[in-house]
C-alpha positions in Angstrom: -0.1 -0.1 0.2 1.6 3.4 -1.2 1.4 6.1 1.3 -0.7 8.1 -0.9 -3.4 5.9 -0.5 -3.7 7.2 3.4 -4.3 10.8 2.6 -7.5 12.3 1.7 -8.4 13.8 -1.8 -10.0 16.3 -3.7 -10.4 16.0 -7.3 -11.8 18.7 -8.9 -13.3 18.7 -12.3 -16.9 20.0 -13.1 -19.7 21.9 -10.9 -21.5 18.9 -9.9 -19.7 17.9 -6.3 -19.9 14.5 -4.7 -18.6 13.9 -1.0 -17.6 10.5 -0.7 -17.0 8.9 2.7 -14.9 6.2 3.9 -15.9 3.2 6.1 -15.0 2.5 9.8 -11.3 1.9 10.0 -11.1 2.5 6.4 -9.5 5.6 4.6 -9.7 7.2 1.4 -8.3 4.5 -0.7 -11.9 2.7 0.2 -13.3 5.3 -2.3 -10.1 6.6 -4.1 -11.2 4.3 -7.5 -14.5 5.5 -7.6 -13.4 9.3 -7.3 -11.2 9.0 -10.0 -14.3 7.4 -12.2 -16.4 10.3 -11.3 -13.3 12.8 -12.1 -13.4 11.1 -15.7 -17.2 11.9 -16.2 -16.7 15.5 -14.9 -17.8 15.1 -11.5 -15.8 17.1 -8.6 -15.0 15.1 -5.4 -13.8 15.2 -1.9 -12.9 12.2 0.5 -12.1 13.2 4.0 -10.2 10.9 6.7 -12.5 10.9 9.7 -10.3 12.1 12.8 -8.3 9.2 14.1 -8.5 7.0 10.8 -5.7 6.6 8.0 -3.2 7.0 11.0 -1.7 4.8 14.0 -4.4 3.1 15.7 -3.5 4.7 18.7 -5.0 7.5 17.7 -8.2 5.8 16.2 -9.3 4.7 20.1 -9.3 8.1 21.5 -11.6 9.0 18.9 -15.7 8.6 18.1 -18.7 9.6 16.5 -19.1 13.2 17.3 -14.9 13.8 15.7 -16.1 11.5 12.6 -19.4 13.8 12.2 -17.0 16.8 12.5 -14.7 15.6 9.9 -18.0 15.1 7.4 -19.1 18.4 8.5 -15.9 20.5 7.5 -15.3 18.4 4.4 -19.1 19.3 3.3 -18.2 22.9 4.2 -15.1 22.8 2.4 -17.0 22.3 -1.0 -19.3 24.9 0.0 -16.7 27.2 0.3 -15.0 26.7 -3.3 -18.0 27.5 -4.4 -19.9 24.3 -5.0 -23.6 25.0 -4.4 -25.2 21.5 -5.3 -23.8 18.5 -3.3 -24.5 15.0 -3.5 -22.9 12.2 -0.9 -22.0 8.6 -1.4 -21.0 6.5 1.6 -19.5 3.3 2.2 -20.7 1.2 5.5 -20.2 3.7 8.4 -19.8 6.3 5.5 -23.3 5.6 4.3 -24.7 6.0 8.0 -23.1 9.6 8.1 -24.2 10.4 4.3 -27.7 9.5 5.9 -26.9 11.9 8.9 -26.1 15.1 6.6 -29.2 14.5 4.3 -31.1 15.1 7.6 -29.1 18.1 8.5 -28.2 19.8 5.3 -29.5 20.2 1.6 -28.5 17.6 0.0 -29.0 16.7 -3.5 -29.0 12.7 -3.6 -27.5 10.0 -1.4 -25.6 6.8 -2.0 -25.6 4.2 0.8 -23.1 1.4 0.6 -23.4 -1.6 3.0 -24.4 0.8 5.4 -25.3 -0.9 8.6 -28.6 -0.1 10.5 -27.9 -2.3 13.3 -24.5 -3.0 15.1 -22.9 -6.2 16.3 -21.4 -6.1 19.9 -19.0 -3.8 20.8 -16.5 -6.6 21.3 -17.0 -7.6 17.8 -16.1 -4.0 16.6 -13.2 -3.9 18.6 -11.9 -6.8 17.2 -12.2 -4.8 13.7 -9.8 -2.2 15.4 -7.4 -4.5 16.3 -7.2 -5.8 12.4 -6.5 -2.5 11.5 -4.1 -2.1 14.3 -2.0 -5.0 12.9 -2.6 -4.0 9.6 -0.9 -0.4 10.1 1.5 -1.4 12.0 2.9 -4.0 9.3 2.4 -1.4 6.7 4.8 0.7 9.3 7.4 -2.2 8.9 7.3 -3.2 12.6 8.4 -6.7 13.5 5.9 -9.1 14.8 7.3 -8.7 18.3 6.9 -5.0 18.4 3.9 -5.5 16.8 2.0 -7.6 19.4 3.5 -5.7 22.1 1.8 -2.8 20.8 -1.5 -3.9 20.3 -1.4 -6.0 23.5 -1.7 -1.8 25.1 -4.2 -1.1 23.0 -6.2 -4.2 23.8 -5.9 -2.8 27.6 -7.0 0.5 26.7 -10.1 -0.6 24.5 -12.1 1.7 22.6 -14.8 3.3 24.7 -16.5 5.1 22.2 -17.8 1.8 20.6 -20.9 2.2 22.6 -21.3 5.6 21.1 -21.1 4.2 17.6 -23.8 2.1 18.2 -26.1 4.4 19.4 -25.5 6.9 16.4 -26.4 4.2 14.0 -29.6 3.2 15.6 -30.2 7.0 15.9 -29.8 7.4 12.5 -32.3 4.4 11.8 -34.7 5.8 14.0 -34.9 9.0 11.9 -34.5 7.6 8.4 -38.2 8.9 7.7 -36.4 12.6 7.9 -34.2 11.7 4.7 -36.2 13.1 1.8 -33.7 13.9 -0.9 -33.4 11.2 -4.1 -31.4 7.8 -2.4 -30.0 4.8 -4.1 -29.2 2.0 -1.8 -26.5 -0.2 -2.4 -26.0 -3.9 -0.8 -23.5 -6.5 -1.2 -25.4 -10.0 -0.8 -22.2 -11.5 0.5 -21.7 -8.9 3.2 -19.6 -10.3 5.8 -19.3 -7.2 8.0 -23.1 -6.1 8.7 -26.4 -7.5 8.5 -27.7 -7.2 4.6 -31.1 -6.5 5.7 -30.0 -3.0 6.8 -30.4 -1.8 3.1 -34.1 -3.0 3.2 -34.6 -1.1 6.3 -32.9 1.9 4.5 -35.1 1.5 1.6 -38.6 1.0 3.6 -37.5 3.8 6.2 -36.6 6.8 4.0 -39.3 9.6 3.1 -37.4 9.9 -0.4 -40.1 9.6 -3.4 -37.2 8.7 -5.3 -35.6 5.6 -4.0 -34.0 2.4 -5.7 -32.2 -0.2 -4.1 -29.7 -2.9 -5.6 -27.9 -6.4 -4.7 -24.6 -7.1 -5.4 -24.6 -11.0 -5.8 -20.6 -11.3 -6.1 -19.8 -8.6 -3.5 -18.5 -8.6 -0.1 -18.5 -5.4 2.7 -16.3 -3.4 1.0 -17.7 -2.8 -2.5 -16.1 -0.2 -4.0 -13.0 -2.5 -4.1 -14.8 -5.5 -5.4 -15.5 -7.9 -7.9 -18.5 -5.8 -9.5 -16.6 -2.1 -8.8 -17.0 -1.7 -12.4 -20.6 -2.1 -12.4 -21.2 0.2 -9.2 -19.3 2.8 -10.8 -21.8 2.7 -13.6 -24.8 2.4 -11.2 -23.7 5.2 -9.1 -23.0 7.4 -12.2 -26.4 7.0 -13.4 -28.2 7.6 -10.4 -26.2 11.0 -10.3 -27.0 11.9 -13.7 -30.8 11.4 -12.9 -30.4 14.1 -10.0 -31.9 17.6 -10.3 -28.7 19.7 -11.1 -29.0 23.3 -12.1 -26.0 23.0 -14.7 
């Protein structure tokens, strides 16, 4: 993995802007290929990193949903400050949850959720994902196995108390789905190994949007943006974006 892939990006192409949001313990690498695809189609895209993401896991475990929401708001404001008036949002996993929340609070033109959870496994299971992220990150740093295990032991001892807040955040968004009015495209991988795929049905049936569609990708797992059907996904998202009521 190149260091570049752990950096947020802002691809400025056209007047239509799309905010791309990664998953929990993920980074802009989750959505970089989608961003480049949209850039070629004339869309501007920005992909922030939530606070504590794309950096050492010791920083991640000290952050929580309030920090990550603030990161999303800052990226949205960056687009506004750069003169983009109409903005769509596309989010993977946690990014999908935050996309829904953003559409409840801002005049978002359209929303795409990809494998977004509406329920959450136990915090213990979620913490296993944090530990896995820590292992990958430390290997990426080039540390030896003994050092990695020693540092991960410290992380396990500290834990991540904000995971309970994350569960509450997901449940709160689920409870308020009827506040989503923007056109929405719900994407779900049938072979999702991380979340309950029925979350997609909850979103589709729960939103108040008049214009809503849902699609299941039979060959894909959770990180659908990097999976075997990513090219089809790119085309489907582009087709959805093209039908939004852009003024330009």
